[in-house]
N, C-alpha and C positions, 0 to 999 in steps of 0.2 A: 925605483918604486915611487918616489915623490913626483917625478915627471909624469908618470902614468896616471896617478891619481888626479893631478891637475888637469890633464887632458879630458879625463872622464868627467870632471866637474864642469868644465867648459861645454862639453857635449850636452850634458843634461840641462844646462842653462839655455843653450840654443834651442833645444827641443821644447822647453817650457815656453820660451818666447813665441815660437811658431804656433804652439797650441793656443796661447792666449789670443794671438791675432786671428786664428781660425774661428775661435768662439765669438769674438767681437764681430767679425764679418758676417757670420751666420745669423747672429742676433739682429744685426742691422737689416740683413736681407729679409728675415722673417717678419720683423716689425714693419718694414716697407711693404711687404706683401699684404700683411693684415690691414695696414692703412689704405692700400690700394683697393682691397676688397670692400673696406668700409666706405670708401668714396664711391665705388662703382655700384654696390648693391642697392642702395636706396634711391639712386637717381631715377631709374626706370619706374619704381613704385610711386614716387612722389609725382612724377610727370603724368603717369596714368591716372592717378586719383585727382590731380588738378584738372585734367581734361574731362573726367567724369563730372566733377563738380561744376565746371563751366557749362557743360551741356545741361545739367539739371537746373542751373540758374537761368539759362535761356528759356528752358521749358516753363519754369515757374513764372517768368515775366509774361510769356505768351498766355499762360492760363489766367493770369491776373487780368489781362485785357479781355479774354474770352468770358470771364465771369461777369464783367460789366456789360458785354454784348448779349449774353444769354441769361440775364438775370431773371427773366420771366418764365423760363422753361425749367420745371422742377427736374425732369429726367436728365436734361443736359447738365444741370448742377450736380446731380448724383454721380454722373459719369466723370465729370471733372474732379470731384472729390476722391473717387477711387484712384484716378491717375496720380493725384497729389499724394495720397497715402503711399502709393508705390514709390514715388519719388522720395518721400521722407525716409522710407526704409532704405532706399539706395544711398542717401546721404549718410545715414547712420552706418551702413556697411562700409562706406569709404573711410569713415573715422575708425571703425574697428579693424580695418585692414592694416593699420600701423601698430596695432597692439603687440604683435610678436617682435617687430623691429625695435619698438621702444623698450621692450623687456631686454633685448640684447644690448642696446646702448646703455641702459642704466646699469646692467651687470658689468659691462666693460669699464664704465666710469668708476664704479665702485672698486674694480680691480686696480685701476690706475691710481686711485686715491686723490686727495686734494693736492693742489700745487704747493711746492715748498714755501714756507714762510720766510720772511726777511731774516737774514743771518744764518739760514741753513744752506747746505751745499746745493747747488743747482742740479736740476734733473736733466737727463739727456734731451737733446732737441727733438728727437723723434717722438718721445713720450709727450712733450708739450704740443707738438703739431697734431698728434693723434687725439689728444684731449680737446684741442680747439676744433678739429674736424667733427668729432662726435657732438660737441656742444652746438656747432653750427647746424648739423643735420637735425638734431633734436629740436632746435628752434624752427626750422623749416617744417618739420612734421607737426609741431604744435600749431603753426600758422594754418596748415591745411586742415587740421582737426577743428580749429576754431571756425574756419570758413564753413566746414560741413555742419557744425552745430548751429551757426547763424542761419544757414540755408534751411536746416530742419525747423528752426524756430519760425522763420518766415513762412514756410509751407504750413506749419500748424496754425499760424494766423489766418492764412487763406482758407483752411478747412473750417475754422471757427466762423469766418465771414460767410462761407457757404451755408453753414448751419443756421446762422441768423437770417440769411436771405430766404431760406426755405421756410423757416417759421413765419416770416413776414408774409410770404406768398400764401401759406395755409390760412393765416388769419384774414388776409384780404379776401380769399375765396369765400370764407364763411361770413364775413361781416360787411362785404360790399353790398350796397343797396342800388337797385336799378329802378329807373322810372318806367312803370308799367304802361303809362299812356302812350309813350313813344314806341314801346315794344309791341303793343297790341293794336297798332294802327293798321289801316287797310293795306299799307305798303308791304306788310309782312307776308301777305299771301303771294304777291308778285315776287318778292325775294325768295320765298320758299320754292316757287315754281322754277326760278332761275337756278336754285341750288339743285333741285331734282333734275333739271335738264343737264346741268354740268355733270352730275353723277351718272346719269344715263349715257351721256356722251363718252365719259371716261371708260365706263364698263363695256359699252358696245364697241368702242375702238379697240380696246384690249382683246375682246373676244374675236373680233375680226382678224387682228394681227395673229392671235394665238392659233386660230384654226387655219389660217393661210400658211403661216411659216413655222409654227410650233405644234402642229397637230399631233405628230408622233410623240413628242415630249409630253404634251398634255395627256394623251392617252396612256402613256407609260406611267406617268405620275399618278393618274387617277386609278388605274388598275392596281398599281402597287399599294396605294393607300386602301383601296377597297379590299384587296386580298389580306392585308394586315388586319383590317377591321373584321373581316369574316373569320380569320383565325382567332382573334380575340373573343368575338362573340360566341362562336360555335365551341371553341375549345374551353372558354370560361364557363359556358353553360353546361358542358359535359363534365367538367372537373368540379365546379362549385355550384352546380344547379341545386343541390340539396341544401346548400348553405343560404342562398339568397332568394329562394323561391318558396312561397308559402304553399303548403300541402293542403288542398281542399278536403282531403279525406280525414284529416285530423280535426275532430270536433272540439276538443278542449286543449289547445296547445299551452304549454307552460309559459310563464312570463319570460324565462330565459330564451326559449325558442322564438317568441315574438320579438324580443329585443334583438336577437342575433339576426333574424330575417330582415328586420327593419334597417339595421345598421349596414349589413353587407349588401342588401339589395339597393341601398343608396350609394355606397362607396364603390363597389366593384364595377357596376355598369357606368358610373360617372368616370371612373378612371379609364375604362375601355374607350368611351367616347372621347375623352381628352387625349388619349394616345392616338386615336384615329385622326382627330383634328390636327394635332401637332405634326403627325407624320404626313398629312396632306400638305400642310404649309412647307414642311421640310423638303419633300420631294418636288414640289413646284419650284422652290428656290434652287434645288439641286440641278434641275433640268433647265434652269434659266427661263422659266415661263413667266414669272411675275416681274412686273416693273414696280417702281417705287410706290406710286399711289395705290395701285391695286394690291400690293403686298400689305399696306397699312389697312386697307378695307377688309382684306381677307383675315388678317389677324384679329381685328375687332369683331368681325362676324363669328369667328371661331370662339372667341371668349363669350359672346352673347349666347350662342348655341349651348355651350358647356354649362353656363349658369342656369339657363332656363331648364335644361334637361335635369340638372342636379336638383333644382327646386321641385320640379314635377315628381321626380323619383322619391324625394324625401317625403313629400306630403302623401303620395300614394302608399309608401311603405308604412308610414305612421297611422294613416287613417283606413287604408284597405277598403275602398268602397264596395268591392266585390265579395270580400270575405270578412264578415263582421267578427268572427271568432278570432281573427288574427290582428285586430286593431289594438294599438297601444292606448288609444284614448277611447273610452266607451261612449262614442257619439252614435247617433242614428245614421242610417244609410243615406238618406236624403241630404241632411246637413254635411255629411262627410263629402259627398260629391260636390256640393257648393263650396266647401272649404278648399278642395283641390282646385276647382276652377278659379276661384278668386285669387288664391296664392299664385297659381301659374300665370294668370292675367297680370298680376302685379309684377312678376318677374319679366314677363314679355314687355311691359311698358318701360321698366327700367332698362332692359336690354336694348330696346329700340332707341331710347333716348341716348344711351351711351354710344351706340353705333352712329347715330346722326351727329353726335358731338364730334366724333372722329372725322366724319365727312365734312362738317363745318370747318374744322381746323385745317383739313387738307385742301378743300376747295377755296377756302377764304370767304365764307359767307358773312353777311352783315351781322352786327351784334344783335339786332332786333330779332332775327331768326333764332339765334341761340337762346335769347331770353324767352321768346314765345314757346319754343319747344320745351324748355325746362319747366316753364310755368304750367303748361298743360300736363306734363308728366307728373309733377308733384300734386296737382289737383286730383288727378285720377288715382294716384296712390293713396292720398288722404281719404278719398271717398271709399276706396276698397277697404282700408283699415276700419273705417266707421261701420261699413256693412258687416265685416267680419266680427266686430265687437258686438253689434246688435243682433247677430244671428243666435237663434235658440236651438242648440244642437241636442239637448237632452229631452227625454220624454219621461214624465212622472208615471207613477202607478195608476193614477186616474185618467191617463191619456193626455194630460195638458203638457205643453212644451215649456221647458225651463231654460233660461239663458246661461251664459258662462258664469263662473264665480265672479263675485263683484270686483276683485282686484284685477283680474284678467280683462274683464269687460271694460272697466274704466281706463285701464292702461291703453288698450287698443283704440278706444274712442278719443282719449287725450292725445295719442300720437297722431291720429288722423286729423283732428281739429288743429293741433299745433302746426302740422305740416302745411295745411291749407292757409292758416293765419300767417305763417312766416312767408309763404309765397305771395299772399295778397299784400303784405307790407313791403314787398320788393326785395327781400333777401333770398334771391333765387338760388344762390350757391349753397346757402345753409339748408334750404328746403330740399334740394336735390341730393345733398350729402346725407341728410337724415333718411330720405326715402330709400336711397341705395343701401344704407346700413341696415335698415329694417328688413329689406329683402335678402340681401346677400349675407351680411353678417349674421342675421337671424337664422338663416338656413344652415350656415356653417356651425353656429353654436348649438342648434338643436341636434344636428347630426353628430357632432362631437359629444354632446351630452348623452345621446342614445348609446354611443360607443362606450363611454365611461360606465354607464349602467350595465352594458353587456359584459364589460371586463369585470366589474364587481360581482355580477351574477355568476360568471364563469369561475371566479376565485372561491366561491363558497364551497364548503365541504360536500363532495359527492356530486356537484353540479356538472362538472366536465364529463364525467362518465355517462351522463344522460344525453349529451349532445350526439349528433350524428357522427362527428369525428371520433368522439370518445367511444361510442359503440363499435365503430369500425376498428379502432385500435384494440379494443377488448376482444373482438372476434378474430383478428388476424395477427395478434402479437401476444407476447407472454406478460404484458403489463398487468399487474394486480391493481386492486382498487386504490391502495395507498399510492402507488406509482402514478396512476391516472390523476389522482387528486393533486399530487405535486406538479405534474405536467400542466394541470389546470392553472396553478399559480404562475407558472412560467408563461403560459399563453396569455393570462391576464396582464402580466407586466408588459409583454410584447404588444398587446393591443393598446395599452395606455401610451407606450412609447411611440407607436405608429400614429396615434391620434395627435400627439403633440407635434411630431415632425411634419405631419401633413397639414393639419388645420391651423396651427399657429402662424406659419408663413402666409396662409390665405387671409387670415384676419388682419395681419399687419399690412398686406397689400390693399385690403379694402379700406383701411384707415389712413391711406395717403402715403404709406411708405413705398419706396421704389425697390425693385429687385436688387439694385446696387447696395441699398442699406442692409438687406438681409445677407448679401454676399460679404459685405464688410464685417458685419457682426459674426458671421460664421468663421471668417478668417481670423478675427481676433480671438474668438473662443477656441479655435483649433490650435493656433500658434502660441497663444499665451495672453492671459488677462492679468494685468498688473494691478494689484490692490496694495497700496503702500509700498513696502519693500518685498512683497511676496508676489511671485508670478505663477499663475495657475494656468496650465495648459491641458485642455481636455484631451487633445491628441496624445500628449505625453502620459497622462494618467491612464488612458485606455491602453496605450502601448505597454505601460508597466503592468497593468492588470493581465493583459494577454500573455506577456512574458512570464509572469508569475504562474498563471494557470498552466502554461506549457511546461514550465519547470516542475510544477507540482505533479502533473500527470507523468512526466518522464521519471520523476522520483518513484512514484507508485509502480510504474512499469518495471523499473530497475529492481525495486524491492521484490516484486513477484518473480522476476526472472532469477534473481540471486537466490531466493528462497526455494523456488520450485525446481529450477534447472541445475543449479550448482550445488547448493547445500543438501538438497534432498537426495541427489545422486551420490554425493559424498558420504551419505549416512551420518550427517552431523547431528549431534544431540539436539532434540527439539528446543531445549532451553537456550543453547548457544545460538540456534537459528533465530529464536525470538529476539535475543539481545542484539544480534547483528542487524536484524531487520529494523528494529526500533532505532538504533544508532544511525543507520543509513538513512532512514526516513527523516529523522531530525536534522541531520546534516544537509540532506537534499532540500528540505523545505526552507531551512535557513539560507542556503545559497540562492534558491529561487526568489526568496524575499529580497535579498540584497541586490540581485541582478534586476529584479522588477523595480525596486526603488531607484536604481541608477538609470534604468531605461525610461522611467517617468521624468527624468530630468531633475530629480531632487538631490541636492548636494549633501552628501552624508556628513560633511563637516558642519553643516547647519544644525545637525542633530546633537551637537555638543551640549547645548543648554538642556535639551530634553534628557540626554544621558545623565547630566548632573542632577536634575530633578529626580530622575529615576533612582540614581544612587542614594539620594537623600531619603526617598521613599523606602528603598530597600533597607536602609539603616534603621528606619523606625517601624513602618507599618507592614513591610513585606518580609520580615525576618522568617516567619514560618514558611512562606512560599519558597524563599530561597533555600531554606533548610531542607524542605521536602524535595526541591529540585536537585540539590547536591546529593541528597540521600538516594534519590532515584538513579543518578549517574553511578554512585557507588554500588548500588544493587546490580545494575546492569554490568558493571565491570567485574565485581567480585563473585557474583552469582551464588550467594549463600542458598538461594532457592531459585527455581525456574518455573515456568508455566507447566502445570500438570502435577507439581509436587503437592504432597499432603503435609501441611504445616499446622502448627499450633502457636498462635500469638496471643498471649493473655487468655481471655475467655473465648477467643475465636478459634475454631478448628474447621478446616476445610481444604479445598483444592484451589491452587493458584490459577486464576483464569487470565489475568493480564497484568503486566508490569509496565507502568508508564513513569514519566519523570516526576510526577507529583504524588501519585498514590498507586496502590496495588489493589486489584480486585480479587477477592477471595470468595468462592462459592462454598457455603456450608453444605452439609449432607442433608439439610432440610431445603436445599435449593434457594437459600437466601444469599443474595450478593452483598458482601460487606466490603466497603471501601476504606482501607486503612492508609493513613498518611505514611509516606516512606520513612519519615523521621522516627515514627514509633517503632518501625521494624528494625531500624538501625540502632536505636538507643535501648530497646527492650529485648528480653530473651525471646528467641523464636525457635521452636522445635520443628525439625524437618524429618518426617518419617521416610522420605524417599530422596535424601540429599545426594548420595552417591549411587545408590541402587535401591531397589524396592524390597530387598531382603529384610525381614522383620520377624519378631517373636511375639506371640500372643499367649495369654494365660487363661485357664478355666479353673475356677475354684469349686470344690465339691466337698461336702461333709457327709459322713456315714455315722450311724448310731453306735454307741458303745456296745461292745459284745460282738461286733462284726469282725470277720477275719481280715485284718489289715493287709496282710501279704496278698491275699486273694484280690482285694480291692485294688492294690497296686498293680497286679498283673492285668486285671481287666482294663484299667485306665490306660496302661501302656500299650496294650494290644489295640484298643480303640484308636489311640493316637497314631500308631504305626500304620494302620490300615486305611487311613483317610488319604485319598489320592492327591490332595493339595499340600500335604505335610511333607517337608523335605526329609530325606533319609540322612543327610549330612548337612548341618548338625542334626543328630538324631533326637527324637522326642525324649522328654524327661518328665518323670512323675515325682513330685516332692511330697513327702509326708510332712505337712507344714506345721501342725500344732495339735495339742490336746485342748479342745475348746470346752466350754461349759456343758454342752449337751451333744457334742459330736467330735469325731476324729476328722480333722481337716486335711484334705489333699489338694495339690495344685498341679495341673497338667500344663506343661510348657512345650510348645511346638514352634518350629520355624517355618515360615512361608516364603516362597519366591517373590510373591507380590503381597505385601502386607495389607494392601487395600481390600484383599479378600478375607480379612480377619473376621468380619462379622459373619460371613457365610460359613467359615470353618467352625467358629464357635457354636453357631446354631446347630450344625450337623453333629458335632461331638457331644453336645448336651443331649440331643435326642438319642444318640447311640448309648450314652451313659444310662439314661432312664430305662431303655429297653434291656440293657445288660443287667442292671441291678434288679429289675423286676424278675428276670429269669433266674437270677442267683438268690433271690430272696433277701437282698441286702436293703436295709431300711435307711432312708434319708430322713433324719430327725428334723423336727421343727421345735422352736422354743415353747415351753409350757410354764405357766405361772399360776400359783395358788393365791387367791385374793381373799384376805380376811378383813371384813368390814366391821367397824365399831361405831355404835350409835351413841351419841351424847345427847340427843334430843328425843324425848319419848314419842313425839308426834312426827318424827322424821318419816318421810315416805320411802318405803323400800321398793326395790325392783319387783315387778310382777313375775316371780318365779317361785320355786320350791322354798327357797330361803325366806321369801316374804310370807308364805303360808305358815312356816314354822315360827317366825317372829310374831305373827298375829296370834297364834295359839299361845305362845309364851306370855304375851301381853294379857290375854284374857285370864289365864291361870294366875298370873300375878295379881290382877285386880280382884279375883275371887278370894285369894288368900288374904289379901289386905283387908277386905271387908269382914272376914271372920276374926281377925286379930283386934283386941280392944285398942281404943285410942291411947296413944302415948301421953305421958304426963308432960305438963308444960315445963320447959327448961331442959328436958331430956333431948339428947342429940338424935336426929332423925336417922333411921336405918337406911343404908344404901341399897338402892334397887339393883337386883342382880342383872348381870350383863346378858342381854338376850342372845348373844352369840354363843 
């Protein structure tokens, strides 16, 4: 036995040694594999990001050189800025690409812990090597991130430099002064002829080339653009003709109708013409018909045509020379025509000047031609403004012509004179800028103002129903007047939003901003605008709102389906259905709100401060709100009463109409809605006539005169109660001989009803039946009688005008006669008391 036990012990020691070796070997293999993964995983990521940063750095250097070369071209600077902003976002993305890896490295280093201090046992070599590898990788990543940040800072510096250069260009454009003597020399005419010859040669050569080699493409592009234009004009006129066409048969159109016609008759045709022009240029480019210089000319010509058309449409819509009753401004017909002509002429002058400026830049005309052209254009615009200000558009009652209001007249004349003066002083850039803003920006602002007035008029109560669209909806749909009024508010908001989205970019373009500026602002507004530490994203906010609206409507749909299809078929009690519907609604809306907030990009952890402040508010000012909220949840869970129950709470008695989490709505029998806080219903006594069922008892009291046959009265009352159709047989009716009263024998009829809410009707029927039965049996219903004895303490007291008064007056006269017959009493003797007249 001892030898066996010793062998067994040796065997166990051997197995333990083998197991320890296996554990150590597996640990080394696993740590080696981990270290290998840690060494291999980041190498590709670091190399890729370094390559990206090197490419971005090279592009940044190229753009820095290009900025110096194209420093005089505003559009080129805007394009460079957009590309630099894209590069800046790429650099930041490169830095953010290491965030997951840094998180893994920091977590692993925290697991490994700090190196052992001096005097402590050394750690395994594999742990030391892994810590060193992680630290080295972290240092490489930090170096790449630092390079990305430096590149981003450098790009931001270039963007700021571009902004300063553009501001300097704009200031030079407005403040640069030219020598008019050189610009207006006889050589200008020859230079202009050379420019015209160059333009004619370029256009004619292109037409020759296009008709010889691109005739089919030109024909296809032209027909496609014309077809699209025909569809827009014909279809728009058929669909929206009533909206933007004045009806000559209407003698006195409303102000809203005039505003709407003026606004839409300007906007819709202008958009149609703009779409036609854009489509023409697009199809010509699509079929490779245009060459470089002709494409520039065609784009400029399309812009000029669009502006002139818009100005002409706006002035015609506001002044309506043919239809005086549709004018927004009450001017006479002759001046209205002159205003339309002058305004259109001013737009034509500005448009031609712009087109010739594009030609000058493309052909490379001398500076003298550019100065002369701009000088003539500004002088013409100034003269037109003065003529418009001096025009007398109104006619007085005596037939004399009256001018514009003083402020408007002086403003127009001052603008015209200042434009001419600035041009004569040599500030041609400033003069042409002012002239252009007067025409184009003025037109845009007037059209937008008319649109805002139309939106405000549509939003007024009852106005939308009077429009053509409102009348059509009223005739072809089930919308009521209130629904049309609410729809008018929606239409008003939509019109205002459309005006901002359409006209604001136009105004920005007119004031020197480039399309790239608007694109950059739109991108920042959509992706996120950082204010301090808060980032506001319009796209995120709109996404959150859309998600919440979808969740809200899904909740409402699920509520309706659950209530109407599931619980209604299951014959669920109406009170239970209401409670479940409300709970589902609250849960659904809360979930929709949480998902919407998350979709909007708002970190819910950032709401901790708000939650803390809210908790403080709950502890002080919102105690009653929270109490009512919790009480509402208790009412929905315990259901001491439900919708439709007849309850009595204090002085309020009525039917429960709605149970919400804050208050309960009770409708009294006088049809008065009483809103009771839920805490009052929880803390106070509440009587419920229909808690478990509608079975209830009612009582009718009746008294008969003394001397009546009490047993016969009992039989009559019991028979009347049993014969009523709404009175239950079980429990059976009961008649109680209640009391011997002062002047009657009192009985009480007690009956049970299946629906206690019919108690008033049953009481009414039984009382009528009792009157008829007692009348037939000769049973008297007594009423209280009182004998009143009046005692007079004043001889001159006024008595009622009845028989007692006559008797009292007779007694007074007899007393006076008897007193006159009796001798006067002796002095000192007590006076006899007057008899009581009663």
